[in-house]
C-alpha positions in Angstrom: 5.6 6.7 5.4 7.8 8.9 3.2 5.5 10.6 0.7 8.1 13.2 -0.3 8.3 11.7 -3.7 8.9 13.6 -7.0 5.6 12.3 -8.3 3.8 14.0 -5.5 5.4 17.5 -5.8 2.6 19.2 -7.8 -0.1 17.6 -5.7 1.6 19.0 -2.5 1.8 22.5 -4.1 -1.9 22.4 -4.9 -3.0 21.1 -1.5 -0.9 23.6 0.5 -1.8 26.7 -1.6 -3.6 29.5 0.3 -3.1 27.8 3.6 -4.6 24.5 2.5 -8.2 24.9 1.5 -9.1 21.2 1.9 -7.4 20.5 5.2 -9.2 18.8 8.0 -11.1 21.1 10.3 -9.3 22.0 13.5 -6.3 19.9 12.6 -2.8 21.0 11.8 -2.3 18.8 8.8 1.1 17.1 8.3 2.2 15.9 4.8 0.9 12.4 5.7 -1.3 11.1 8.6 -3.1 7.9 9.3 -6.7 8.0 8.0 -8.1 7.6 11.5 -5.8 10.2 13.2 -8.5 12.9 13.3 -12.1 12.8 14.6 -14.7 12.0 12.0 -12.4 11.7 9.0 -15.2 10.8 6.6 -16.9 14.1 7.2 -14.3 16.6 8.6 -11.6 16.7 5.9 -12.9 18.8 3.1 -14.4 16.1 1.0 -18.0 15.0 0.8 -18.5 11.9 3.0 -19.8 9.9 -0.1 -16.5 10.7 -1.9 -14.4 9.6 1.1 -16.5 6.4 1.4 -16.0 5.7 -2.3 -12.3 6.3 -2.2 -11.5 4.4 1.0 -14.2 1.7 1.2 -14.7 0.9 -2.5 -11.5 1.7 -4.4 -9.3 1.2 -1.3 -10.7 -2.2 -0.5 -9.9 -3.3 -4.1 -6.2 -2.7 -3.5 -3.8 -5.3 -2.1 -3.0 -3.3 1.1 -4.6 -0.6 3.2 -3.7 2.7 1.4 -6.0 5.1 3.3 -4.4 8.2 4.6 -4.7 12.0 4.9 -2.4 13.9 2.6 -2.1 17.5 4.0 -5.5 16.7 5.7 -7.1 15.5 2.5 -8.5 12.0 2.3 -6.5 9.9 -0.2 -5.0 6.6 -1.1 -1.2 6.3 -0.9 0.9 3.4 -2.1 2.4 2.1 1.1 5.8 1.1 -0.2 6.7 4.0 -2.5 4.6 6.7 -0.9 3.2 7.8 -4.3 -0.3 9.3 -4.0 -2.8 7.2 -6.0 -6.1 9.1 -5.4 -7.4 12.1 -3.5 -10.8 13.5 -2.4 -11.5 16.9 -3.9 -14.6 18.4 -2.3 -17.6 16.8 -4.2 -15.2 15.1 -6.6 -12.2 12.8 -6.5 -9.1 12.5 -8.5 -7.2 9.4 -9.6 -3.6 9.0 -10.8 -3.9 7.0 -14.0 -0.6 7.2 -16.0 -0.3 6.6 -19.7 -2.9 4.5 -21.4 -4.9 4.1 -18.2 -5.7 7.8 -18.2 -6.4 7.7 -21.9 -8.8 4.8 -21.4 -10.5 6.6 -18.5 -11.1 9.7 -20.5 -12.5 7.7 -23.4 -15.0 6.1 -20.9 -16.1 9.4 -19.3 -13.4 10.7 -16.9 -12.6 14.4 -17.2 -9.5 16.5 -16.7 -11.3 19.8 -16.1 -14.1 20.9 -13.9 -16.1 24.1 -13.4 -16.9 24.5 -9.7 -20.3 26.0 -8.6 -18.3 28.9 -7.2 -17.3 29.8 -10.8 -13.7 28.7 -10.4 -12.1 26.2 -12.7 -9.7 23.3 -12.1 -7.5 21.6 -14.7 -6.3 18.6 -12.7 -3.5 17.8 -15.1 -2.1 21.3 -14.9 -2.4 21.4 -11.1 -1.6 17.8 -10.1 0.3 16.4 -13.1 -0.3 14.8 -16.5 -1.4 11.5 -15.1 -4.4 12.7 -13.1 -8.1 12.7 -13.9 -11.4 13.4 -12.2 -13.0 10.1 -11.2 -16.4 9.2 -12.7 -17.5 6.2 -10.6 -16.6 3.9 -13.5 -16.5 0.2 -12.7 -13.0 0.0 -14.3 -11.6 2.4 -11.8 -11.1 -0.4 -9.4 -9.0 -2.3 -11.9 -7.1 0.7 -13.0 -6.3 1.7 -9.5 -5.0 -1.7 -8.7 -2.8 -1.5 -11.8 -1.4 1.8 -10.7 -0.8 0.4 -7.2 1.3 -2.3 -8.8 3.2 0.2 -11.0 4.3 2.1 -7.9 4.9 -1.0 -5.7 8.5 -0.4 -4.9 10.6 0.8 -2.0 12.3 4.2 -2.3 
């Protein structure tokens, strides 16, 4: 799958900074790999297992095709035709690409664009990933929104 898409550029930059903080343990992480290409992907790829389970088994199952994958070793969902990243695990959080009014609606319903980590650091996901990203909030509508985003990016590059 070709995930070298312009929409993914800022995400790649974030994931590969400082040697790739979120990469799978003991795995030289390519830009994209199959979700099951590493041992224990639910627990060994820098995201909490509950986050990975929510992304892959809840949101992922609501999508028309299997979108699970590892983006620079990070659990995510990638639109299989276009290669556009739809969602990513982020430690104890997860991020969703929700362009335009979808992102606005998510924020109105409780999604955030900034987080203060327990380490004292701060992340503005729209600055680091792009304007169409938010932190997920386990909202029931996320399944609907992610399916809509899947359809927006359902094209062959």
